[in-house]
All heavy atoms as TSV, in Angstrom:
chain	resi	resn	atom	element	x	y	z
A	1	MET	N	N	120.708	82.478	114.303
A	1	MET	CA	C	121.714	82.349	115.356
A	1	MET	C	C	120.937	82.025	116.734
A	1	MET	O	O	120.210	82.859	117.193
A	1	MET	CB	C	122.481	83.664	115.500
A	1	MET	CG	C	123.488	83.691	116.552
A	1	MET	SD	S	124.394	85.186	116.473
A	1	MET	CE	C	125.069	85.200	118.118
A	2	LYS	N	N	121.184	80.873	117.160
A	2	LYS	CA	C	120.528	80.495	118.420
A	2	LYS	C	C	121.339	81.019	119.609
A	2	LYS	O	O	122.577	81.107	119.538
A	2	LYS	CB	C	120.417	78.969	118.579
A	2	LYS	CG	C	119.485	78.362	117.601
A	2	LYS	CD	C	119.398	76.853	117.822
A	2	LYS	CE	C	118.465	76.233	116.849
A	2	LYS	NZ	N	118.377	74.786	117.047
A	3	SER	N	N	120.646	81.341	120.673
A	3	SER	CA	C	121.361	81.830	121.848
A	3	SER	C	C	120.662	81.387	123.106
A	3	SER	O	O	119.445	81.496	123.204
A	3	SER	CB	C	121.441	83.351	121.855
A	3	SER	OG	O	122.069	83.818	122.990
A	4	ASN	N	N	121.410	80.831	124.005
A	4	ASN	CA	C	120.823	80.417	125.292
A	4	ASN	C	C	120.379	81.645	126.119
A	4	ASN	O	O	119.512	81.496	126.972
A	4	ASN	CB	C	121.811	79.610	126.085
A	4	ASN	CG	C	122.084	78.264	125.426
A	4	ASN	OD1	O	121.235	77.731	124.750
A	4	ASN	ND2	N	123.238	77.719	125.658
A	5	LEU	N	N	120.929	82.807	125.877
A	5	LEU	CA	C	120.546	83.995	126.587
A	5	LEU	C	C	119.094	84.348	126.277
A	5	LEU	O	O	118.361	84.726	127.204
A	5	LEU	CB	C	121.458	85.191	126.170
A	5	LEU	CG	C	122.850	85.180	126.779
A	5	LEU	CD1	C	123.660	86.342	126.165
A	5	LEU	CD2	C	122.777	85.352	128.252
A	6	LEU	N	N	118.639	84.186	125.039
A	6	LEU	CA	C	117.293	84.499	124.683
A	6	LEU	C	C	116.316	83.473	125.326
A	6	LEU	O	O	115.253	83.816	125.783
A	6	LEU	CB	C	117.068	84.544	123.197
A	6	LEU	CG	C	117.716	85.688	122.490
A	6	LEU	CD1	C	117.423	85.628	121.002
A	6	LEU	CD2	C	117.202	87.014	123.027
A	7	TYR	N	N	116.734	82.197	125.319
A	7	TYR	CA	C	115.871	81.176	126.013
A	7	TYR	C	C	115.746	81.422	127.482
A	7	TYR	O	O	114.694	81.319	128.053
A	7	TYR	CB	C	116.463	79.787	125.768
A	7	TYR	CG	C	116.364	79.343	124.296
A	7	TYR	CD1	C	117.450	78.878	123.649
A	7	TYR	CD2	C	115.183	79.438	123.583
A	7	TYR	CE1	C	117.384	78.441	122.311
A	7	TYR	CE2	C	115.071	79.036	122.269
A	7	TYR	CZ	C	116.176	78.569	121.662
A	7	TYR	OH	O	116.135	78.174	120.350
A	8	PHE	N	N	116.876	81.848	128.103
A	8	PHE	CA	C	116.869	82.097	129.520
A	8	PHE	C	C	116.027	83.399	129.838
A	8	PHE	O	O	115.255	83.388	130.758
A	8	PHE	CB	C	118.301	82.367	130.027
A	8	PHE	CG	C	118.385	82.527	131.488
A	8	PHE	CD1	C	118.063	81.488	132.345
A	8	PHE	CD2	C	118.825	83.721	132.037
A	8	PHE	CE1	C	118.126	81.655	133.736
A	8	PHE	CE2	C	118.932	83.880	133.405
A	8	PHE	CZ	C	118.582	82.858	134.252
A	9	ALA	N	N	116.071	84.375	128.938
A	9	ALA	CA	C	115.263	85.601	129.089
A	9	ALA	C	C	113.778	85.264	128.984
A	9	ALA	O	O	112.930	85.747	129.747
A	9	ALA	CB	C	115.675	86.650	128.096
A	10	MET	N	N	113.425	84.390	128.029
A	10	MET	CA	C	112.031	84.001	127.906
A	10	MET	C	C	111.543	83.220	129.109
A	10	MET	O	O	110.431	83.403	129.573
A	10	MET	CB	C	111.853	83.116	126.618
A	10	MET	CG	C	111.962	83.944	125.384
A	10	MET	SD	S	111.608	83.126	123.816
A	10	MET	CE	C	111.597	81.453	124.129
A	11	PHE	N	N	112.445	82.369	129.670
A	11	PHE	CA	C	112.062	81.628	130.881
A	11	PHE	C	C	111.813	82.575	132.035
A	11	PHE	O	O	110.859	82.399	132.780
A	11	PHE	CB	C	113.224	80.640	131.218
A	11	PHE	CG	C	113.006	79.935	132.523
A	11	PHE	CD1	C	112.035	78.985	132.665
A	11	PHE	CD2	C	113.805	80.246	133.580
A	11	PHE	CE1	C	111.860	78.307	133.864
A	11	PHE	CE2	C	113.652	79.604	134.787
A	11	PHE	CZ	C	112.665	78.649	134.942
A	12	LEU	N	N	112.636	83.591	132.202
A	12	LEU	CA	C	112.456	84.550	133.298
A	12	LEU	C	C	111.166	85.328	133.117
A	12	LEU	O	O	110.465	85.596	134.110
A	12	LEU	CB	C	113.639	85.488	133.341
A	12	LEU	CG	C	114.983	84.866	133.795
A	12	LEU	CD1	C	116.095	85.901	133.716
A	12	LEU	CD2	C	114.889	84.293	135.171
A	13	ILE	N	N	110.808	85.650	131.899
A	13	ILE	CA	C	109.603	86.404	131.665
A	13	ILE	C	C	108.402	85.471	131.932
A	13	ILE	O	O	107.375	85.933	132.472
A	13	ILE	CB	C	109.568	86.979	130.233
A	13	ILE	CG1	C	110.611	88.104	130.148
A	13	ILE	CG2	C	108.175	87.475	129.881
A	13	ILE	CD1	C	110.813	88.603	128.752
A	14	ILE	N	N	108.486	84.221	131.583
A	14	ILE	CA	C	107.358	83.287	131.827
A	14	ILE	C	C	107.102	83.117	133.361
A	14	ILE	O	O	105.987	82.947	133.780
A	14	ILE	CB	C	107.662	81.931	131.175
A	14	ILE	CG1	C	107.517	82.060	129.665
A	14	ILE	CG2	C	106.787	80.825	131.711
A	14	ILE	CD1	C	107.957	80.881	128.855
A	15	LEU	N	N	108.161	83.241	134.148
A	15	LEU	CA	C	107.997	83.130	135.588
A	15	LEU	C	C	107.159	84.284	136.163
A	15	LEU	O	O	106.613	84.158	137.256
A	15	LEU	CB	C	109.349	83.122	136.298
A	15	LEU	CG	C	110.150	81.870	136.176
A	15	LEU	CD1	C	111.497	82.045	136.893
A	15	LEU	CD2	C	109.415	80.702	136.773
A	16	CYS	N	N	107.047	85.388	135.385
A	16	CYS	CA	C	106.263	86.554	135.854
A	16	CYS	C	C	104.797	86.441	135.483
A	16	CYS	O	O	103.952	87.221	135.930
A	16	CYS	CB	C	106.847	87.804	135.265
A	16	CYS	SG	S	108.502	88.188	135.841
A	17	ILE	N	N	104.393	85.470	134.698
A	17	ILE	CA	C	103.011	85.308	134.242
A	17	ILE	C	C	102.176	84.751	135.385
A	17	ILE	O	O	102.630	83.932	136.193
A	17	ILE	CB	C	102.937	84.378	133.038
A	17	ILE	CG1	C	103.723	85.013	131.854
A	17	ILE	CG2	C	101.513	84.061	132.631
A	17	ILE	CD1	C	103.782	84.146	130.641
A	18	PRO	N	N	100.898	85.220	135.550
A	18	PRO	CA	C	100.055	84.699	136.594
A	18	PRO	C	C	99.700	83.238	136.346
A	18	PRO	O	O	99.557	82.790	135.241
A	18	PRO	CB	C	98.789	85.546	136.507
A	18	PRO	CG	C	98.757	86.061	135.129
A	18	PRO	CD	C	100.196	86.183	134.682
A	19	PHE	N	N	99.642	82.482	137.429
A	19	PHE	CA	C	99.407	81.052	137.318
A	19	PHE	C	C	98.005	80.657	137.761
A	19	PHE	O	O	97.532	79.615	137.430
A	19	PHE	CB	C	100.429	80.275	138.170
A	19	PHE	CG	C	101.775	80.288	137.540
A	19	PHE	CD1	C	102.748	81.191	137.882
A	19	PHE	CD2	C	102.094	79.361	136.559
A	19	PHE	CE1	C	103.996	81.157	137.334
A	19	PHE	CE2	C	103.304	79.337	135.975
A	19	PHE	CZ	C	104.289	80.218	136.341
A	20	ARG	N	N	97.388	81.514	138.579
A	20	ARG	CA	C	96.041	81.182	139.064
A	20	ARG	C	C	95.096	82.305	138.682
A	20	ARG	O	O	95.439	83.479	138.669
A	20	ARG	CB	C	96.063	81.062	140.585
A	20	ARG	CG	C	96.779	79.833	141.043
A	20	ARG	CD	C	96.650	79.686	142.514
A	20	ARG	NE	N	97.923	80.263	143.083
A	20	ARG	CZ	C	98.036	80.542	144.350
A	20	ARG	NH1	N	97.067	80.357	145.201
A	20	ARG	NH2	N	99.186	81.011	144.788
A	21	GLY	N	N	93.840	81.948	138.402
A	21	GLY	CA	C	92.871	82.959	138.078
A	21	GLY	C	C	91.503	82.316	138.009
A	21	GLY	O	O	91.323	81.109	137.911
A	22	ASN	N	N	90.483	83.174	138.138
A	22	ASN	CA	C	89.119	82.752	137.977
A	22	ASN	C	C	88.390	83.842	137.144
A	22	ASN	O	O	89.028	84.747	136.631
A	22	ASN	CB	C	88.454	82.434	139.253
A	22	ASN	CG	C	88.451	83.596	140.237
A	22	ASN	OD1	O	88.602	84.719	139.775
A	22	ASN	ND2	N	88.353	83.362	141.497
A	23	GLU	N	N	87.079	83.720	137.044
A	23	GLU	CA	C	86.380	84.685	136.257
A	23	GLU	C	C	86.367	86.094	136.787
A	23	GLU	O	O	86.266	87.054	136.094
A	23	GLU	CB	C	84.903	84.208	136.081
A	23	GLU	CG	C	84.806	82.838	135.345
A	23	GLU	CD	C	83.410	82.268	135.483
A	23	GLU	OE1	O	82.611	82.823	136.211
A	23	GLU	OE2	O	83.165	81.220	134.896
A	24	ASN	N	N	86.474	86.236	138.108
A	24	ASN	CA	C	86.403	87.546	138.780
A	24	ASN	C	C	87.707	88.247	138.899
A	24	ASN	O	O	87.769	89.453	138.764
A	24	ASN	CB	C	85.781	87.381	140.167
A	24	ASN	CG	C	84.375	86.838	140.107
A	24	ASN	OD1	O	83.670	87.095	139.128
A	24	ASN	ND2	N	83.987	86.098	141.084
A	25	GLU	N	N	88.767	87.489	139.141
A	25	GLU	CA	C	90.067	88.151	139.345
A	25	GLU	C	C	91.192	87.227	139.012
A	25	GLU	O	O	91.046	86.012	138.901
A	25	GLU	CB	C	90.234	88.563	140.827
A	25	GLU	CG	C	90.315	87.430	141.769
A	25	GLU	CD	C	90.479	87.903	143.183
A	25	GLU	OE1	O	89.821	88.889	143.580
A	25	GLU	OE2	O	91.249	87.233	143.913
A	26	VAL	N	N	92.361	87.819	138.742
A	26	VAL	CA	C	93.574	87.043	138.461
A	26	VAL	C	C	94.449	87.191	139.696
A	26	VAL	O	O	94.754	88.269	140.189
A	26	VAL	CB	C	94.313	87.592	137.220
A	26	VAL	CG1	C	95.585	86.883	137.015
A	26	VAL	CG2	C	93.415	87.425	135.999
A	27	ARG	N	N	94.885	86.064	140.184
A	27	ARG	CA	C	95.828	86.066	141.355
A	27	ARG	C	C	97.220	85.843	140.830
A	27	ARG	O	O	97.508	84.832	140.216
A	27	ARG	CB	C	95.415	84.964	142.325
A	27	ARG	CG	C	96.311	84.894	143.508
A	27	ARG	CD	C	95.604	84.369	144.728
A	27	ARG	NE	N	96.505	84.065	145.792
A	27	ARG	CZ	C	97.048	84.960	146.598
A	27	ARG	NH1	N	96.728	86.234	146.453
A	27	ARG	NH2	N	97.867	84.610	147.527
A	28	TRP	N	N	98.054	86.782	141.108
A	28	TRP	CA	C	99.425	86.702	140.680
A	28	TRP	C	C	100.246	85.790	141.582
A	28	TRP	O	O	99.958	85.790	142.777
A	28	TRP	CB	C	100.077	88.091	140.625
A	28	TRP	CG	C	99.436	88.987	139.629
A	28	TRP	CD1	C	98.394	89.847	139.831
A	28	TRP	CD2	C	99.733	89.062	138.259
A	28	TRP	NE1	N	98.078	90.458	138.700
A	28	TRP	CE2	C	98.893	89.956	137.690
A	28	TRP	CE3	C	100.690	88.426	137.447
A	28	TRP	CZ2	C	98.902	90.304	136.342
A	28	TRP	CZ3	C	100.718	88.754	136.095
A	28	TRP	CH2	C	99.825	89.680	135.567
A	29	LEU	N	N	101.240	85.142	141.048
A	29	LEU	CA	C	102.010	84.255	141.804
A	29	LEU	C	C	102.824	85.045	142.851
A	29	LEU	O	O	103.021	84.585	144.001
A	29	LEU	CB	C	102.998	83.459	140.902
A	29	LEU	CG	C	103.946	82.499	141.572
A	29	LEU	CD1	C	103.128	81.347	142.188
A	29	LEU	CD2	C	104.893	81.918	140.540
A	30	TRP	N	N	103.264	86.206	142.498
A	30	TRP	CA	C	104.138	87.033	143.384
A	30	TRP	C	C	103.391	88.212	143.921
A	30	TRP	O	O	103.814	89.334	143.946
A	30	TRP	CB	C	105.380	87.544	142.611
A	30	TRP	CG	C	106.131	86.453	141.888
A	30	TRP	CD1	C	106.100	86.289	140.572
A	30	TRP	CD2	C	106.898	85.444	142.463
A	30	TRP	NE1	N	106.922	85.215	140.274
A	30	TRP	CE2	C	107.402	84.690	141.414
A	30	TRP	CE3	C	107.219	85.056	143.774
A	30	TRP	CZ2	C	108.248	83.576	141.597
A	30	TRP	CZ3	C	108.057	83.978	143.939
A	30	TRP	CH2	C	108.565	83.234	142.854
A	31	VAL	N	N	102.093	87.955	144.377
A	31	VAL	CA	C	101.234	89.051	144.756
A	31	VAL	C	C	101.754	89.868	145.971
A	31	VAL	O	O	101.623	91.077	146.059
A	31	VAL	CB	C	99.826	88.535	145.030
A	31	VAL	CG1	C	99.754	87.731	146.250
A	31	VAL	CG2	C	98.829	89.692	145.092
A	32	ASP	N	N	102.409	89.220	146.891
A	32	ASP	CA	C	102.868	89.900	148.099
A	32	ASP	C	C	104.393	90.269	148.010
A	32	ASP	O	O	104.920	90.931	148.967
A	32	ASP	CB	C	102.657	89.056	149.317
A	32	ASP	CG	C	103.255	87.679	149.200
A	32	ASP	OD1	O	103.580	87.249	148.077
A	32	ASP	OD2	O	103.386	87.007	150.241
A	33	ARG	N	N	105.007	89.934	146.954
A	33	ARG	CA	C	106.453	90.302	146.729
A	33	ARG	C	C	106.652	90.915	145.355
A	33	ARG	O	O	107.137	90.217	144.451
A	33	ARG	CB	C	107.331	89.068	146.916
A	33	ARG	CG	C	107.302	88.518	148.312
A	33	ARG	CD	C	108.179	87.304	148.475
A	33	ARG	NE	N	108.118	86.845	149.796
A	33	ARG	CZ	C	107.365	85.828	150.216
A	33	ARG	NH1	N	106.573	85.253	149.364
A	33	ARG	NH2	N	107.444	85.465	151.470
A	34	PRO	N	N	106.393	92.196	145.176
A	34	PRO	CA	C	106.528	92.778	143.819
A	34	PRO	C	C	107.942	92.926	143.336
A	34	PRO	O	O	108.146	93.106	142.117
A	34	PRO	CB	C	105.849	94.153	143.989
A	34	PRO	CG	C	105.996	94.487	145.414
A	34	PRO	CD	C	105.944	93.149	146.180
A	35	TRP	N	N	108.930	92.836	144.219
A	35	TRP	CA	C	110.308	93.006	143.785
A	35	TRP	C	C	110.854	91.784	143.036
A	35	TRP	O	O	111.775	91.877	142.270
A	35	TRP	CB	C	111.226	93.339	144.964
A	35	TRP	CG	C	111.183	92.322	146.046
A	35	TRP	CD1	C	110.319	92.305	147.109
A	35	TRP	CD2	C	111.986	91.155	146.199
A	35	TRP	NE1	N	110.567	91.252	147.904
A	35	TRP	CE2	C	111.550	90.506	147.358
A	35	TRP	CE3	C	113.024	90.621	145.437
A	35	TRP	CZ2	C	112.148	89.296	147.793
A	35	TRP	CZ3	C	113.593	89.460	145.887
A	35	TRP	CH2	C	113.189	88.807	147.035
A	36	ILE	N	N	110.222	90.607	143.198
A	36	ILE	CA	C	110.701	89.404	142.516
A	36	ILE	C	C	110.418	89.512	140.994
A	36	ILE	O	O	111.375	89.328	140.212
A	36	ILE	CB	C	110.060	88.170	143.136
A	36	ILE	CG1	C	110.576	87.968	144.575
A	36	ILE	CG2	C	110.368	86.950	142.259
A	36	ILE	CD1	C	109.942	86.793	145.276
A	37	PRO	N	N	109.230	89.833	140.557
A	37	PRO	CA	C	109.020	89.963	139.088
A	37	PRO	C	C	109.827	91.107	138.505
A	37	PRO	O	O	110.309	90.973	137.371
A	37	PRO	CB	C	107.530	90.186	138.863
A	37	PRO	CG	C	106.896	90.175	140.173
A	37	PRO	CD	C	107.898	89.916	141.221
A	38	LEU	N	N	109.975	92.186	139.243
A	38	LEU	CA	C	110.824	93.292	138.740
A	38	LEU	C	C	112.250	92.839	138.539
A	38	LEU	O	O	112.897	93.193	137.550
A	38	LEU	CB	C	110.805	94.483	139.696
A	38	LEU	CG	C	109.431	95.209	139.805
A	38	LEU	CD1	C	109.480	96.244	140.861
A	38	LEU	CD2	C	109.087	95.809	138.426
A	39	THR	N	N	112.790	92.064	139.460
A	39	THR	CA	C	114.115	91.533	139.325
A	39	THR	C	C	114.237	90.583	138.173
A	39	THR	O	O	115.209	90.588	137.419
A	39	THR	CB	C	114.548	90.818	140.643
A	39	THR	OG1	O	114.367	91.725	141.738
A	39	THR	CG2	C	115.978	90.361	140.596
A	40	LEU	N	N	113.227	89.726	137.981
A	40	LEU	CA	C	113.230	88.777	136.865
A	40	LEU	C	C	113.190	89.502	135.549
A	40	LEU	O	O	113.915	89.116	134.587
A	40	LEU	CB	C	112.066	87.787	136.968
A	40	LEU	CG	C	112.113	86.844	138.170
A	40	LEU	CD1	C	110.822	86.035	138.259
A	40	LEU	CD2	C	113.307	85.949	138.088
A	41	ILE	N	N	112.343	90.540	135.415
A	41	ILE	CA	C	112.279	91.273	134.184
A	41	ILE	C	C	113.554	92.031	133.884
A	41	ILE	O	O	114.068	92.094	132.774
A	41	ILE	CB	C	111.037	92.205	134.211
A	41	ILE	CG1	C	109.786	91.380	134.137
A	41	ILE	CG2	C	111.074	93.225	133.057
A	41	ILE	CD1	C	108.506	92.185	134.317
A	42	LEU	N	N	114.143	92.602	134.942
A	42	LEU	CA	C	115.446	93.305	134.788
A	42	LEU	C	C	116.513	92.343	134.316
A	42	LEU	O	O	117.329	92.654	133.410
A	42	LEU	CB	C	115.834	93.944	136.086
A	42	LEU	CG	C	117.186	94.742	136.044
A	42	LEU	CD1	C	117.077	95.876	135.091
A	42	LEU	CD2	C	117.525	95.180	137.444
A	43	ALA	N	N	116.569	91.119	134.909
A	43	ALA	CA	C	117.530	90.130	134.460
A	43	ALA	C	C	117.311	89.708	133.026
A	43	ALA	O	O	118.274	89.538	132.242
A	43	ALA	CB	C	117.480	88.909	135.424
A	44	SER	N	N	116.044	89.585	132.619
A	44	SER	CA	C	115.752	89.181	131.225
A	44	SER	C	C	116.143	90.305	130.256
A	44	SER	O	O	116.657	90.036	129.172
A	44	SER	CB	C	114.282	88.816	131.059
A	44	SER	OG	O	113.469	89.966	131.216
A	45	LEU	N	N	115.936	91.564	130.624
A	45	LEU	CA	C	116.383	92.691	129.778
A	45	LEU	C	C	117.892	92.744	129.666
A	45	LEU	O	O	118.420	93.019	128.580
A	45	LEU	CB	C	115.872	93.995	130.341
A	45	LEU	CG	C	114.358	94.249	130.169
A	45	LEU	CD1	C	113.941	95.556	130.863
A	45	LEU	CD2	C	113.954	94.235	128.724
A	46	ILE	N	N	118.588	92.391	130.730
A	46	ILE	CA	C	120.041	92.323	130.658
A	46	ILE	C	C	120.505	91.237	129.727
A	46	ILE	O	O	121.427	91.389	128.913
A	46	ILE	CB	C	120.667	92.158	132.066
A	46	ILE	CG1	C	120.465	93.465	132.884
A	46	ILE	CG2	C	122.107	91.805	132.013
A	46	ILE	CD1	C	120.810	93.379	134.301
A	47	CYS	N	N	119.828	90.069	129.771
A	47	CYS	CA	C	120.171	88.944	128.870
A	47	CYS	C	C	119.934	89.335	127.408
A	47	CYS	O	O	120.759	89.049	126.542
A	47	CYS	CB	C	119.338	87.725	129.213
A	47	CYS	SG	S	119.788	86.944	130.744
A	48	ILE	N	N	118.832	90.074	127.173
A	48	ILE	CA	C	118.528	90.527	125.777
A	48	ILE	C	C	119.564	91.512	125.321
A	48	ILE	O	O	120.040	91.452	124.193
A	48	ILE	CB	C	117.086	91.031	125.682
A	48	ILE	CG1	C	116.092	89.896	125.913
A	48	ILE	CG2	C	116.864	91.710	124.366
A	48	ILE	CD1	C	114.673	90.353	126.100
A	49	ALA	N	N	119.952	92.408	126.203
A	49	ALA	CA	C	120.974	93.408	125.867
A	49	ALA	C	C	122.277	92.759	125.566
A	49	ALA	O	O	123.025	93.122	124.599
A	49	ALA	CB	C	121.120	94.444	126.990
A	50	LEU	N	N	122.701	91.736	126.362
A	50	LEU	CA	C	123.929	91.021	126.095
A	50	LEU	C	C	123.887	90.272	124.742
A	50	LEU	O	O	124.890	90.224	124.032
A	50	LEU	CB	C	124.239	90.029	127.247
A	50	LEU	CG	C	124.701	90.646	128.564
A	50	LEU	CD1	C	124.781	89.609	129.671
A	50	LEU	CD2	C	126.055	91.356	128.343
A	51	TYR	N	N	122.726	89.712	124.424
A	51	TYR	CA	C	122.540	89.054	123.155
A	51	TYR	C	C	122.739	89.992	121.976
A	51	TYR	O	O	123.454	89.704	121.041
A	51	TYR	CB	C	121.215	88.351	123.108
A	51	TYR	CG	C	120.854	87.839	121.709
A	51	TYR	CD1	C	121.469	86.674	121.275
A	51	TYR	CD2	C	120.003	88.558	120.876
A	51	TYR	CE1	C	121.153	86.233	119.990
A	51	TYR	CE2	C	119.699	88.088	119.613
A	51	TYR	CZ	C	120.297	86.906	119.161
A	51	TYR	OH	O	120.003	86.471	117.894
A	52	ILE	N	N	122.137	91.177	122.098
A	52	ILE	CA	C	122.250	92.142	121.037
A	52	ILE	C	C	123.659	92.625	120.936
A	52	ILE	O	O	124.221	92.838	119.822
A	52	ILE	CB	C	121.258	93.305	121.254
A	52	ILE	CG1	C	119.826	92.785	121.096
A	52	ILE	CG2	C	121.527	94.449	120.303
A	52	ILE	CD1	C	118.766	93.767	121.470
A	53	TYR	N	N	124.305	92.883	122.066
A	53	TYR	CA	C	125.710	93.332	122.081
A	53	TYR	C	C	126.595	92.289	121.425
A	53	TYR	O	O	127.466	92.625	120.605
A	53	TYR	CB	C	126.131	93.649	123.457
A	53	TYR	CG	C	127.601	94.061	123.575
A	53	TYR	CD1	C	128.058	95.286	123.155
A	53	TYR	CD2	C	128.529	93.119	124.106
A	53	TYR	CE1	C	129.381	95.633	123.268
A	53	TYR	CE2	C	129.883	93.497	124.188
A	53	TYR	CZ	C	130.282	94.725	123.759
A	53	TYR	OH	O	131.602	95.064	123.875
A	54	LYS	N	N	126.407	91.049	121.761
A	54	LYS	CA	C	127.209	89.968	121.213
A	54	LYS	C	C	126.988	89.845	119.687
A	54	LYS	O	O	127.905	89.604	118.928
A	54	LYS	CB	C	126.893	88.650	121.904
A	54	LYS	CG	C	127.803	87.509	121.525
A	54	LYS	CD	C	127.572	86.300	122.430
A	54	LYS	CE	C	126.331	85.595	122.105
A	54	LYS	NZ	N	126.158	84.322	122.756
A	55	LYS	N	N	125.739	89.996	119.275
A	55	LYS	CA	C	125.416	89.930	117.877
A	55	LYS	C	C	126.078	91.045	117.079
A	55	LYS	O	O	126.616	90.829	116.006
A	55	LYS	CB	C	123.941	89.928	117.662
A	55	LYS	CG	C	123.406	89.673	116.285
A	55	LYS	CD	C	121.920	89.587	116.290
A	55	LYS	CE	C	121.417	89.367	114.921
A	55	LYS	NZ	N	120.001	89.348	114.841
A	56	GLU	N	N	126.035	92.233	117.623
A	56	GLU	CA	C	126.671	93.384	116.951
A	56	GLU	C	C	128.203	93.195	116.946
A	56	GLU	O	O	128.897	93.634	115.974
A	56	GLU	CB	C	126.274	94.700	117.675
A	56	GLU	CG	C	124.896	95.071	117.480
A	56	GLU	CD	C	124.549	95.430	116.017
A	56	GLU	OE1	O	125.411	96.057	115.357
A	56	GLU	OE2	O	123.459	95.078	115.577
A	57	LEU	N	N	128.783	92.660	118.030
A	57	LEU	CA	C	130.194	92.449	118.043
A	57	LEU	C	C	130.643	91.452	116.992
A	57	LEU	O	O	131.684	91.687	116.342
A	57	LEU	CB	C	130.623	91.914	119.442
A	57	LEU	CG	C	132.017	92.032	119.881
A	57	LEU	CD1	C	132.454	93.488	119.964
A	57	LEU	CD2	C	132.225	91.375	121.209
A	58	ILE	N	N	129.853	90.406	116.812
A	58	ILE	CA	C	130.192	89.424	115.748
A	58	ILE	C	C	130.017	90.071	114.375
A	58	ILE	O	O	130.780	89.766	113.446
A	58	ILE	CB	C	129.297	88.159	115.930
A	58	ILE	CG1	C	129.717	87.396	117.196
A	58	ILE	CG2	C	129.395	87.260	114.719
A	58	ILE	CD1	C	128.836	86.262	117.519
A	59	LYS	N	N	129.014	90.908	114.201
A	59	LYS	CA	C	128.738	91.502	112.911
A	59	LYS	C	C	129.899	92.458	112.491
A	59	LYS	O	O	130.213	92.568	111.285
A	59	LYS	CB	C	127.459	92.303	112.934
A	59	LYS	CG	C	126.904	92.695	111.579
A	59	LYS	CD	C	125.660	93.558	111.711
A	59	LYS	CE	C	124.511	92.742	112.133
A	59	LYS	NZ	N	123.247	93.508	112.074
A	60	LYS	N	N	130.546	93.092	113.439
A	60	LYS	CA	C	131.631	94.039	113.159
A	60	LYS	C	C	132.845	93.281	112.644
A	60	LYS	O	O	133.650	93.800	111.885
A	60	LYS	CB	C	132.003	94.882	114.372
A	60	LYS	CG	C	131.006	95.936	114.638
A	60	LYS	CD	C	131.421	96.775	115.809
A	60	LYS	CE	C	130.387	97.880	116.077
A	60	LYS	NZ	N	130.817	98.698	117.224
A	61	HIS	N	N	133.128	92.070	113.129
A	61	HIS	CA	C	134.290	91.339	112.780
A	61	HIS	C	C	134.060	90.534	111.570
A	61	HIS	O	O	133.607	89.843	110.961
A	61	HIS	CB	C	134.807	90.469	113.918
A	61	HIS	CG	C	135.381	91.306	115.019
A	61	HIS	ND1	N	134.723	91.508	116.171
A	61	HIS	CD2	C	136.513	92.040	115.090
A	61	HIS	CE1	C	135.421	92.282	116.971
A	61	HIS	NE2	N	136.535	92.607	116.298
């Protein structure tokens, strides 16, 4: 069962991955704004929860 919610959740999680780095340190994209990745992860968890809820709802009927 394909779901756009899972694809969207994966996209939000990918936005939280660091984009720059070198041998000594990793520089995070959102280094000065920690609330942005927290919001993205929360939104992705909500998408995953909605997917599971919808899957269980379909399974009951």
